[in-house]
N, C-alpha and C positions, 0 to 999 in steps of 0.2 A: 504494500500500500504506500503510495507516495504522500508524503506529508508536506504541508506548506510551512513557510517560515512563521514562527510564532513571535509576535511582538512581546517583549518582556517589559514588565513594569520597572520604572526607575527605583533605585534604592533596594532595600532588603525585600526579598520575596517571602511572603508569609501565607498562612492559611486564608487570610483575608483577600490577597491579591494574586495568588498563583494562577497562571493560566491552565494548570493541570490539577483539577479538583474532581472529586466524586463524593456523593453523599448517599448514605443508606438510612432508612428509618426502621427502627426495631421496637418491639414491645418487651418490657422487662417481664421475664418469666419467674415463676416461683423458685425453680432450681437455681436461679442466679443469686438468690438472697443468702445472706449470712445469718447467724443467730440473732443479730440486732434488727433484722427485717429490712435491711438496705442491701443494695448490690454489693456482693463480695468484691474486694478490690481487684482480685485477679481476673475477674470477668471482663473488665474494661479492655484487657489485652485482646480478648476474643472480639470485642466490638471494633477495636482498631483494625484487626485483621479483616473483618467483613468489609470495612470501608476501603482498606488498602487493596483488597482483591477487586473491588468495583473500580477503583482508580486504575489499577494495572490492566484490567479488561478494557477500560475506556481508551487507554493509549496503545492498545494491542501489544502489550508486552507483559502478559500474565506469566505465571510460573512455568507453564509449558513452553511459551515462547522464549523465556529466558534460557531454559534447558536446551531448546532447539538451537539457540544462538551460541551455545557452548559455555554458558556461564550459570553459576548458581549465585544467589544473593542472600547470604545469611545475615540475620539481624545481629549486629555487634554491640548495639547500645539501645536502651529503651528508657524513656523517662515519662513519668505520669505525675500530674498535679491534680489532686482532687479538691474541688471547690464546694460542691454540694452533693449529697447522696441521691442516687436514683432509687426508686421504690417499685414494688410490685405493680404490674399493669401500666406503669407509666410508659408513654411513648417517647422515644428519644431519637434524635438525629445525630449521626456520626459522620463528620466531614473529614476527608483526608486530602492533603494537598502536597504536591512535590515542591520542596523549597530549595533543595540543592541536588545537583546531579553531576557536577564536574568530576569529583573524585570519589563520591559516595552517593548513595540514594537516601536522601533525608526527607522524611515525610512528617508533616505536622498534622495533628488530629484535634478536633474540637467536638465535644459531646455536649449537646444542648437539649433542653426540654422541647419536644416537638410543638407543643401548644404555645408556650410563652417565649421561647427562644433563650431562656435563661441558661447561662453557662453552668455546666455541671463538672466537667472534667476536660483537661487538655493534655496532650502528650506529644512526644516526638520519638520516632524510631529512625535508626541509622543502619543501613545495609551497605555492604561492599561487594563488589564483583569478585568472584573467584573462578578461575578457569577450571572447568570440569576435568579437562584432559590431564592437568598436572597438579591440581589443587593449590595453585599459587594465587595469592591475592593480587589484584590489579590496583595500581596507584592512581590510575585515571579510568574513569568509567568507559566501558567499551563503546565502539561506534554504534552498536545495535540500539543502545539506550538513547543516544543522541538522536539517531534517526527517528525513533518512535516519538520523541519529543518534538520533532520538526526542527531540530537545530543542526547547525553545521559542526562537524567534528573538528576540533582544533588540530592544526598541523604544527609539528615542532619547528 
């Protein structure tokens, strides 16, 4: 698939202005709750993953496409900041946005109440490209990612 050049915003790219975003809406289930009847903190990672998969599908570089291009992208860092708890049957929106891609794939997440838009949680994951053939980490993201983002790969 041919991509067109993507205009990038000036300044820092964030979940608010990234040209690469996806959002999923979920309803909190009983099995997501801890004994205090709020979402157990570890479940937010699964919510991030749902939004990340939607985002990767949107840019046509999902996990199968990554593998087909010869790379795996393990998560090497994950940060979560909890502001307010989510509760049973609450509908939430989880937005994922690519904010860095040159040397790593950095994705910011924002979890909000679907009805009010109130922020509940935010987070960031960092993934790096690793060549499948030799298991070596790449210090520059491979051309396949740049292409799927509609960007020109830098030449040394």
